[in-house]
Structures are given as structure tokens and as C-alpha cells.
N, C-alpha and C positions, 0 to 999 in steps of 0.2 A: 503493499500500499504506499502509495506518495504522501509523504509527510512535507507539506509545503506552508504550514503555517503555524503559530502558537496552540491554536486549539488540535490541529492534526498530532503535535509534539505531547501535550497533555494526555488525549485519547491513548496515543501509543504505550508512553508510561503506565497508565492506568492498564491497559490491557497486560503488559509485561507484568502487573503484579498479581493479575488475577481476574479483572476485572473483564465480564460482567458474572463469572462465575462464583466469585466471592464479591462480596461489599467492602469496597477499601473508602474508609473513612476519615477521608480530607475534604477541607471544604473548598470551594472557591478561590478565595482569595490567597489563602494556604499555597493551594496549586500555583498559583500567577507567581508567587513571593518565590517559591521553588525555581523557577523557569528563570526567573530574573535573577537568580543568586547562580545558577546553572550559566547563564547566556553571560554573567560578568566573570565567571572562573575561566571560560573559556575564551573570551574575548583578552584576557591577563595574558593565558600562555601559549596559546595555538595560534603556529605561524598563520593560517588559513583565513584568522580573524580580523587581520589589518592587511593595511594594501600602501603602497607608495604612492602619494598625491601631492600636488601642487595646490594651495591657494592662493588667489590674488585680492589684494586689497588697495583699494584707492584711497590714498592718504587724506586725513580729515584736517582742517584747521581749524584754528578757535573761531567760535561765533561770539560776540559781544552786543546783545541786546540794550539798545541806549535809547533815551527820552531824550526832549528836549534840546533836537540836534542844530546847532548854530554854524554857519560857514560850511567850507569844502575842504574836507583833506585830502591830503596827497597823496599818492603811491610811494612807499615806501619812508613816509616820514615817521620820526617817533613821535610816539602820543604817550604821555604821562598823567597817571592820577593822581589828584590832589590830594588825598587822605593815607594811602600807604604807600606812595611814590613808586607803585608798580608801572613797568615800562613796556611796549612795544610796537613793532614796525605795524605801518598799515599796509594793506592789502587790497582791498576794495571792501565795498558797503553795497547792501541790496536791502534797499527799504531803511528799516530800524535796524538791522544788523551788519554791524563791523566786522571786518572777517582778517585775521593776522595769522601768520605762518607759527608764532609761537609767543608767549608770554615769557621772556627773558627773566624775569625777578618780580619776585613778591606776590601776591594774591589780589587781585581784583574786588572789593567790595560794592553790594549795592549803593546806590546813593553817592557815590563818589564823581566828580566830575572829572573829564578826560581832555586834556589841551594837545591841539597838534604843534610840533616842534616849529616849523613851519608857516604853515597854514593859519596859525592860532586859533583852528574852529574847535568847537567845545561840544560836548556830549553828555549826559549821564548816565552812569550804568545801571540797567535794570538786573540784568542776568548775565552770567559766563558760561559758555558750555565749551569745555577744553576738547582739543582735538588730538589726535595721533602724536604729534611732533611735541606738545606740551605735556602729555601723559608718559611719552617714551613708551608705550607699550601698545598692542594689535589686539584686540579683542576678537577672540576663535571659537569656531561652534564647538557643541558639547562634543560631536565624534571624533575630532583631533585627540591621537591616542600621543605622540610625542612629535617633536620639532625638532629636526636635524640640522637645518642649515637656512640662510637668506641667501638667495640667489643677488648676486651682484647687480646693485641699483642700475648701474651702466649698462650693462647687457640687457636692461629692460626699458630703461627711461630714455635712452640717447643711440643713436646709428654711430658706426664708424666711417670717421671723417679721415679723410687724406692726410693728414698731420698724425692719424695712429701708428704707432709703431707696428702692428699687423698688418694693416693696408701697406704702407711701405713695404714689408719683406713681401708679401704676394706680389706686390704690383713688381718688382725687382728681379724676384727670383721664382716666378711662375714657373718658368721655362725648365727649371732645374726638375719638375714634376714630372717631366715626361721622360726622364731616365726610369728604368725600369724597379731599380733600386731606391725605394722610397726610407734609406736609414734618415738621410740627412733631412727631411720632413717630420720625421717621427720627433728626431734629436730636438730640432727648433721649437715642435710645440712643447716639449716639456721645458726646455729653457724659459718660454715665453711665460708659461705659467707656473715656472720656479721666481721667475720677475714678480709675475703678479702677486704671488702668494707675500714674498719676501715685502714688497714695496708698496702693497697698498692693504691698509689695516683693513681687516673686518671685522663688522660689528658681533660683540658675541652677544648669545641669545641666555634668557634663562626663562623656562616655562614651566607651568605648573598644572596639569588637568583640571583639578579639583577649582582653580582660580578662572579657565578660560581667558588666561591672560599671556602673551609672550611679550616680555621684556625687552625692547633693543638697546644695547649698552654701547651706543656709539652716537659720531655725528649727524643728528636729523636736519640740522636746521636749512640746508640744501634742499632738500624735495621742497616740491611746489605743490597746490592742488592742481590734483587731476595725475601725479605721480602714481605709480603703482609701486607694493611692497610684494614682493612675491615670494612665499616660504613654502621649503621642501617637508612635508610631515609624513608620519603614518596615520592614518585615518582609520576609523572601525568600522566594518561592514554594515549593512544595515539591512538585517535580515529581512526585515517586510519588502525591503524592495529587490534583493538578492535571496531568493527564498530556498534554494538550498542549503544553506545555512541548515535549517531545521533539520536536516535528513543527514547533517554529520555524524558520525559513527559514534565520536568522544560526547559529544553535545548529549546523544540521547541517553548514553550511558549514567553521564552524571543527573540529568533528570530523573530519571528513573531511581538511581543511588538515592538522591534529594525527597523525592517523592516517599519512597521509602520508609527513609529516617522521620519524617514526619507523619508519616503512618505509626510508627512504633512509638514514637512521642506522644500520641495522640490514645494510642492503645494502653501506652504504661500508666496511665491515670486508674486504669481497670484491671490492672495486672494479675493476675490470679484468680479472678471470679467465674465462676462457673456458672455458662449457661444453661439454658435447658436443653438437653438432648447431650449431655455430660460434654460440651462443647466448653475447652478451659480457654480464655484469653491469656496472649504469652506477649504482649507488647515490649516488656523488656527485651525479650530475643529477638526480636523483629529491630530494635533501634540497634543492638550492639551488632546484628549482622549487617545494617545499614551502613554503620561506621565504617566497617572493615570494608567494606565492597566502596566507598566514597574514598578511602585511603587506596584503595589501589587502583582507579580510576584516575584521580587526581596524580597518582604517580606516574603513569603511564602518558598523561597527559604531559605533564615537565619534565620525563625523561627523554620522549620519543617527539615532540611537537612544539617544544618551546624554543624560539630565537633567541641565540646569546643577545644580553642587554645592549653589546656593545654594536650591535648591527641598526638600530634604533634610537640611539640617543646622540646627540650633538656633541 
């Protein structure tokens, strides 16, 4: 029978435990919790649970809602607040919202008066929404398991110009590629890569999936609105999209064992009671059997299907 949904997986586990020949004393929410627990364990350690992917995020900048606007602010002029002395460079304005790449110092407060250093235009702060550059972090979706690296911004936001080292090398030495031997080309590419890694500092990343934020420890001030940050990540596969997940052999074993443990825990409250017909409940034995099965399945999962942590950490 094809297993392509949570309901199919739940019914499969119940049949494995003896249903409908015998009654399995589990409540619906208990079964849903155990499926979630099995999926969490499977995602933690099974190499088929995640895939390498790329996430692009358009850079956002600070948006300062103002009122009582007087005068016209000029592009790139410095604007200073009246109370905290916070300063930032003006980028543009849309209606009552002033946009800035980043607030360089201090914190803007509601009610402060902003004054342009060149235009002498003024405005009163109503509220502030910080962008990616000021926050120095980017919020990621829940399905991101880990972040490995930040793709070079220059590769994403700009084209290779005639003054680029790679352009000049290709222009002058392209005829060398007509040779059968590509040793020279390979060595040159490795050398250029070494120069790039040595001379161009790469921002370090800090990511915790319980926070869903990746902090970028590097200079972000040269980014402009509309530029993209591209991150290489390992993303968790959504079983509701890729339904073959529910028929994974190890996942099925986990769900059956977790159901059995819950069933044994429920029956253990009445352990030793003799029912009509001489049937005796043995919830404690079922519970202990389930613990042993869970230990064996989890050991198989970690020893046979776990990806070394070094492969998915930056």
C-alpha cells in the first residue's frame, strides 16, 4: 500500500501494532505528536531529509516614518536627530517615509526632529523600521537547517568589467586553451581562486535555526537597495510536497516504535488488571519492548544514514 500522507503513515503504524484485530489505545493527538517526534528525529540525522539549496534575499534598508516635513532632503546628505544625536545618510523619500542605507550611530526615538546637514530640511520622527544593513542579520524561513556560506556579492550584483583580472587573462590567453593540455588553465584558475581567498575578506556567518536569523559579520554598508544576498543553505524537505518521505523505511520504523511506546505508557496505568475472559493487561512490558526497539532504530539511523556534521556547517 502506498504511503503518501500523515494519515497513511498513521494507519500503517496502527496496522503494524495489530489494528484492527486488536484495539490500540491511542488518542489522535497522541499519534500526531509521535509522528512529529519521528519526523524531527529523521530530519536531524537522515541524509535524505535535507538538500543543498540557495536562498536569495533582496536587501532592505531603514525606513523612518516622519511627520511635519519641511524642506527637501538631498541625496546622501547626513541627517542628524535633535535628542540622541543619531545620524544617517539620506537615500530617498516615499511619501512620509525617509529611507536610509543604515543608521550609523545611536537609536532614533519617536518625537525627535531630524535636520539635514546640507538642505536644512526638517522632519519629526514617528517610527523606525530597521533594515538588513542596520540589523546585520537576515531572517530565514523555518525550513533552513544550516547555512554554509555567503555567495560572493560581486558575483551576484555586478558584471565582470574589462578591468577585471579574469577578463584580461581570458582576453590575452584564450588562444592557449586551443592546446590539448589544459594544465595551464587549471593552474591559473586555482591561482586566481587563491588570490581571491587571500586578498578578499569573506564575511563570517553566525546562524542558529531556533532563531531563524543568520548574522553577517562583515561590511554591508556598500550594499544598495535592490542588491541581493545569496546564501548557500541546507534545507529540510517538506514531506507534504515530496510525499515519498512518508514511505521512508526508517521513518516508518520510528513511527511504529513511538506509537508502541505511547501505547505501552497508556496501558501501564492499568498494568496487572485482569479483564473479563482472563485477559491481563501488560502495559509495562509493551513500554519496555518499545524502548528497546526505539534504541535499535535510532542507532541504525545514526550509524547508517547520518551525514558527518562537517558537511553541513560553514
